[in-house]
Kinemage of the C-alpha trace (Angstrom):
@kinemage 1
@onewidth
@group {chain A} dominant
@subgroup {mainchain}
@vectorlist {calphas} color= white
{ca met a 1} P 109.115 139.825 66.694
{ca ser a 2} L 105.877 137.556 66.670
{ca arg a 3} L 103.777 137.141 70.094
{ca arg a 4} L 103.724 134.345 71.850
{ca phe a 5} L 100.653 132.296 73.028
{ca phe a 6} L 99.772 129.257 74.817
{ca val a 7} L 97.586 126.808 73.555
{ca pro a 8} L 96.741 123.595 75.150
{ca pro a 9} L 97.770 120.154 73.902
{ca pro a 10} L 97.435 118.449 71.440
{ca ala a 11} L 96.645 121.812 69.526
{ca leu a 12} L 99.992 121.597 67.831
{ca asp a 13} L 100.155 118.007 67.191
{ca gly a 14} L 98.911 118.814 63.257
{ca asp a 15} L 100.057 121.434 60.472
{ca asp a 16} L 96.920 123.214 60.861
{ca val a 17} L 95.779 124.881 64.259
{ca thr a 18} L 92.206 126.128 65.325
{ca leu a 19} L 91.941 128.388 68.242
{ca glu a 20} L 88.883 129.216 69.828
{ca gly a 21} L 87.219 130.603 73.145
{ca ala a 22} L 89.379 133.547 74.952
{ca leu a 23} L 92.278 133.177 73.078
{ca ala a 24} L 90.530 133.846 69.711
{ca his a 25} L 88.830 136.753 71.381
{ca arg a 26} L 92.323 138.018 72.542
{ca leu a 27} L 94.025 137.564 69.277
{ca val a 28} L 91.236 139.384 67.202
{ca arg a 29} L 89.285 141.741 69.248
{ca val a 30} L 91.903 142.701 71.840
{ca leu a 31} L 95.561 142.600 69.535
{ca arg a 32} L 93.847 142.802 66.187
{ca leu a 33} L 95.551 140.182 64.630
{ca arg a 34} L 94.126 139.438 60.914
{ca ala a 35} L 94.856 136.813 58.475
{ca gly a 36} L 98.464 136.843 57.119
{ca asp a 37} L 99.816 137.778 60.585
{ca glu a 38} L 102.259 135.573 62.517
{ca ala a 39} L 102.284 134.517 65.972
{ca val a 40} L 104.538 131.631 67.991
{ca leu a 41} L 102.417 129.344 69.594
{ca phe a 42} L 103.464 126.919 72.483
{ca asp a 43} L 101.641 124.032 74.403
{ca gly a 44} L 103.584 123.384 77.146
{ca arg a 45} L 105.616 120.371 76.182
{ca gly a 46} L 108.945 122.262 75.670
{ca gly a 47} L 108.914 122.941 72.127
{ca glu a 48} L 107.309 125.926 69.987
{ca ala a 49} L 105.706 126.640 66.508
{ca leu a 50} L 105.589 129.747 64.269
{ca ala a 51} L 102.214 129.924 62.809
{ca arg a 52} L 100.499 132.012 60.186
{ca ile a 53} L 96.913 132.963 60.527
{ca glu a 54} L 94.809 132.075 57.780
{ca ser a 55} L 91.474 133.225 59.138
{ca ala a 56} L 90.285 135.464 61.719
{ca gly a 57} L 86.902 135.362 63.674
{ca glu a 58} L 86.116 136.522 66.844
{ca arg a 59} L 85.178 133.160 67.862
{ca arg a 60} L 87.497 130.775 66.107
{ca val a 61} L 90.917 131.709 64.409
{ca arg a 62} L 92.528 129.080 62.002
{ca ala a 63} L 96.275 128.894 61.478
{ca ser a 64} L 98.777 127.059 59.455
{ca ile a 65} L 102.487 126.077 61.160
{ca ile a 66} L 105.262 127.481 59.278
{ca ala a 67} L 108.093 125.915 61.303
{ca arg a 68} L 108.884 124.268 64.253
{ca arg a 69} L 111.567 124.840 66.747
{ca asp a 70} L 112.645 123.938 69.829
{ca gly a 71} L 111.889 126.186 72.883
{ca thr a 72} L 114.136 127.764 75.968
{ca pro a 73} L 115.648 124.825 77.953
{ca glu a 74} L 113.792 124.641 81.237
{ca pro a 75} L 115.732 124.763 84.245
{ca thr a 76} L 117.840 121.188 84.833
{ca val a 77} L 116.631 121.419 88.609
{ca arg a 78} L 112.817 121.827 89.267
{ca val a 79} L 111.986 124.517 92.379
{ca his a 80} L 108.840 124.430 94.039
{ca leu a 81} L 107.727 127.321 95.668
{ca tyr a 82} L 105.541 126.980 98.783
{ca gln a 83} L 104.532 130.277 99.445
{ca ser a 84} L 102.185 131.447 102.035
{ca ile a 85} L 99.149 133.097 100.746
{ca thr a 86} L 99.469 136.906 101.262
{ca lys a 87} L 97.005 139.957 100.928
{ca gly a 88} L 95.860 141.604 98.028
{ca glu a 89} L 97.288 141.146 94.948
{ca arg a 90} L 100.888 140.475 96.597
{ca phe a 91} L 100.371 136.589 95.609
{ca asp a 92} L 99.492 137.542 92.414
{ca trp a 93} L 103.045 139.783 91.764
{ca leu a 94} L 104.737 136.803 93.349
{ca ile a 95} L 103.702 134.111 90.902
{ca glu a 96} L 103.905 136.151 87.928
{ca lys a 97} L 107.474 137.121 88.556
{ca gly a 98} L 108.524 133.732 89.893
{ca thr a 99} L 107.254 132.252 86.727
{ca glu a 100} L 109.836 135.044 84.965
{ca val a 101} L 112.457 133.548 87.441
{ca gly a 102} L 112.022 129.951 86.732
{ca ala a 103} L 109.785 128.151 89.162
{ca ala a 104} L 108.420 125.194 88.115
{ca arg a 105} L 105.427 125.063 90.626
{ca phe a 106} L 103.633 127.313 92.994
{ca val a 107} L 101.579 125.812 96.134
{ca pro a 108} L 99.818 128.496 97.959
{ca leu a 109} L 100.374 127.470 101.628
{ca leu a 110} L 98.368 127.708 104.650
{ca thr a 111} L 100.440 127.800 108.044
{ca ala a 112} L 99.352 128.595 111.712
{ca arg a 113} L 99.659 132.691 111.500
{ca ala a 114} L 98.516 132.735 107.868
{ca val a 115} L 96.284 135.875 107.392
{ca val a 116} L 94.849 134.977 104.329
{ca arg a 117} L 92.684 131.502 104.274
{ca thr a 118} L 91.141 130.537 101.008
{ca ala a 119} L 90.364 127.742 98.744
{ca ala a 120} L 91.480 127.632 95.325
{ca gly a 121} L 88.389 127.405 93.515
{ca gly a 122} L 86.430 129.877 91.200
{ca gln a 123} L 87.917 133.228 90.071
{ca arg a 124} L 91.139 133.143 92.077
{ca ala a 125} L 92.566 129.743 90.683
{ca glu a 126} L 91.478 130.703 87.221
{ca arg a 127} L 93.289 134.253 87.650
{ca trp a 128} L 96.242 132.497 88.954
{ca gln a 129} L 96.375 130.134 86.565
{ca arg a 130} L 96.004 132.820 83.613
{ca ile a 131} L 99.152 135.205 85.282
{ca val a 132} L 101.271 132.028 85.095
{ca thr a 133} L 100.417 131.329 81.508
{ca glu a 134} L 100.963 135.084 80.409
{ca ala a 135} L 104.234 135.430 82.317
{ca ala a 136} L 105.130 132.329 80.499
{ca glu a 137} L 104.160 133.902 77.146
{ca gln a 138} L 106.082 136.970 78.128
{ca cys a 139} L 109.386 135.478 79.476
{ca glu a 140} L 109.500 132.897 76.399
{ca arg a 141} L 109.127 129.923 78.449
{ca thr a 142} L 107.747 126.806 76.641
{ca val a 143} L 106.413 125.234 79.886
{ca val a 144} L 103.538 127.092 82.021
{ca pro a 145} L 104.359 126.447 86.094
{ca asp a 146} L 101.803 124.627 87.921
{ca val a 147} L 99.454 126.423 90.525
{ca asp a 148} L 98.476 123.803 92.811
{ca glu a 149} L 95.270 124.171 95.276
{ca pro a 150} L 96.351 125.609 98.943
{ca met a 151} L 97.668 122.724 101.257
{ca ala a 152} L 98.225 122.689 104.708
{ca phe a 153} L 101.616 123.186 106.417
{ca asp a 154} L 101.970 119.640 107.346
{ca ala a 155} L 100.551 117.778 104.202
{ca ala a 156} L 103.294 120.003 102.064
{ca leu a 157} L 105.876 119.174 104.124
{ca ala a 158} L 104.873 115.093 103.919
{ca ser a 159} L 104.465 115.588 99.823
{ca ala a 160} L 107.126 118.109 98.984
{ca pro a 161} L 109.807 116.667 96.630
{ca gly a 162} L 113.590 116.618 96.398
{ca leu a 163} L 115.735 118.831 98.728
{ca leu a 164} L 113.562 121.018 101.562
{ca leu a 165} L 114.755 124.473 102.410
{ca leu a 166} L 112.926 126.700 104.935
{ca pro a 167} L 114.304 130.281 105.188
{ca tyr a 168} L 113.347 131.592 108.873
{ca glu a 169} L 114.097 135.273 110.068
{ca glu a 170} L 114.598 134.085 113.829
{ca ala a 171} L 117.188 131.351 112.611
{ca pro a 172} L 120.760 131.358 114.886
{ca ala a 173} L 123.606 133.579 113.739
{ca ala a 174} L 125.319 130.257 112.364
{ca thr a 175} L 122.529 129.306 110.177
{ca pro a 176} L 123.857 128.706 106.678
{ca gly a 177} L 122.790 130.673 103.774
{ca ile a 178} L 120.680 129.027 100.772
{ca ala a 179} L 123.645 129.009 98.587
{ca glu a 180} L 125.675 127.270 101.369
{ca ala a 181} L 123.168 125.031 102.280
{ca leu a 182} L 122.770 123.676 98.733
{ca ala a 183} L 126.580 123.735 98.521
{ca ala a 184} L 127.118 121.538 101.131
{ca asp a 185} L 124.414 119.005 99.865
{ca ile a 186} L 125.223 119.464 95.816
{ca asp a 187} L 125.651 116.090 94.911
{ca ala a 188} L 122.077 114.954 96.361
{ca leu a 189} L 121.003 118.039 94.839
{ca phe a 190} L 121.308 117.281 91.267
{ca ala a 191} L 120.776 113.631 92.077
{ca ala a 192} L 117.061 114.813 93.273
{ca gly a 193} L 116.741 117.609 90.428
{ca glu a 194} L 114.196 119.289 92.636
{ca val a 195} L 114.079 121.689 95.384
{ca ser a 196} L 111.132 122.944 97.606
{ca ile a 197} L 111.321 126.075 99.383
{ca phe a 198} L 108.731 126.781 102.090
{ca ile a 199} L 107.724 130.543 102.581
{ca gly a 200} L 106.276 131.322 106.060
{ca pro a 201} L 103.725 134.253 106.474
{ca glu a 202} L 103.437 137.441 107.243
{ca gly a 203} L 103.472 136.791 110.821
{ca gly a 204} L 105.990 134.213 110.268
{ca tyr a 205} L 106.473 130.658 111.150
{ca glu a 206} L 105.706 129.485 114.958
{ca pro a 207} L 108.517 127.758 116.550
{ca ala a 208} L 106.352 124.322 116.186
{ca glu a 209} L 105.963 124.687 112.850
{ca val a 210} L 110.028 125.151 112.100
{ca glu a 211} L 110.743 122.082 114.713
{ca gln a 212} L 107.903 120.212 112.240
{ca ala a 213} L 109.807 120.932 109.402
{ca thr a 214} L 113.345 120.375 110.480
{ca val a 215} L 111.847 116.830 111.797
{ca ala a 216} L 110.462 116.258 108.199
{ca gly a 217} L 114.257 116.853 106.800
{ca ala a 218} L 114.097 120.488 105.965
{ca thr a 219} L 117.216 122.673 106.359
{ca val a 220} L 116.503 125.905 108.138
{ca val a 221} L 118.463 128.689 106.232
{ca thr a 222} L 118.653 132.591 106.653
{ca met a 223} L 118.592 135.349 103.959
{ca gly a 224} L 120.071 137.786 106.454
{ca gly a 225} L 119.349 140.247 108.903
{ca arg a 226} L 116.276 142.231 107.058
{ca val a 227} L 112.890 141.170 107.692
{ca leu a 228} L 111.302 140.586 104.074
{ca arg a 229} L 107.592 140.924 103.247
{ca ser a 230} L 106.527 137.374 102.417
{ca glu a 231} L 106.195 137.749 98.813
{ca thr a 232} L 109.663 139.359 98.632
{ca ala a 233} L 111.156 136.396 100.526
{ca gly a 234} L 109.752 134.172 98.155
{ca leu a 235} L 111.135 135.896 95.382
{ca val a 236} L 114.588 136.320 96.914
{ca ala a 237} L 114.739 132.673 97.911
{ca leu a 238} L 113.622 131.331 94.414
{ca thr a 239} L 116.382 133.711 92.738
{ca leu a 240} L 118.883 132.611 95.360
{ca val a 241} L 118.137 128.839 94.200
{ca met a 242} L 118.351 129.433 90.668
{ca gln a 243} L 121.805 131.239 90.784
{ca ala a 244} L 123.099 128.383 93.017
{ca thr a 245} L 121.963 125.859 90.683
{ca gly a 246} L 123.294 127.541 87.799
{ca gln a 247} L 120.292 128.462 86.151
{ca leu a 248} L 120.504 132.165 85.903
{ca gly a 249} L 123.965 132.582 84.055
């Protein structure tokens, strides 16, 4: 099986492709690809191309397109995951696995009880983008999810698209689960084509934030009686939404 690599548009617009910088270094110095080897390239616009390497230098790789084909279709419902930033490498793990499951976009969320407060500048933003790019390459997606700059909770509520879901560990017993909540509003779900999930921090949401979310139109949901880590809750919620919308088979 040929390796897959993301290339920025408009690299695949013609029949000849020039790869430079970090990708050229990765192909030649890390993966040891040489002239005559083949690779699959995609540019995030839904298609992909099989390319043959014609020349391989450490700083520049030249390839020619052998064949073009449609990539794996993206989910018909776009899921935006507003995820509270977690300690250490847990957020990195979440965006990697969330890319594999099918998230369209990640927004690092800043809440009242957030343990980690950071700007998305410099090396951390670059690392996040590299993680989702490599995850998309690995899982054969042809679109790389967006990773936005960190956003305050109130601003996120005001701008989040589609149906809004807020899993809350202290929700009353009668609170619906994610699948039940989506099923109750299925026509609106597919009309909007988008779902925004809000995942709280390690310390949980403050009651005032939950009230603020409901006023903004969010549906409070439950994911059972167990208290999940923030990054676990994010991945579980994303998976439940993808399953409920028929994106996981």
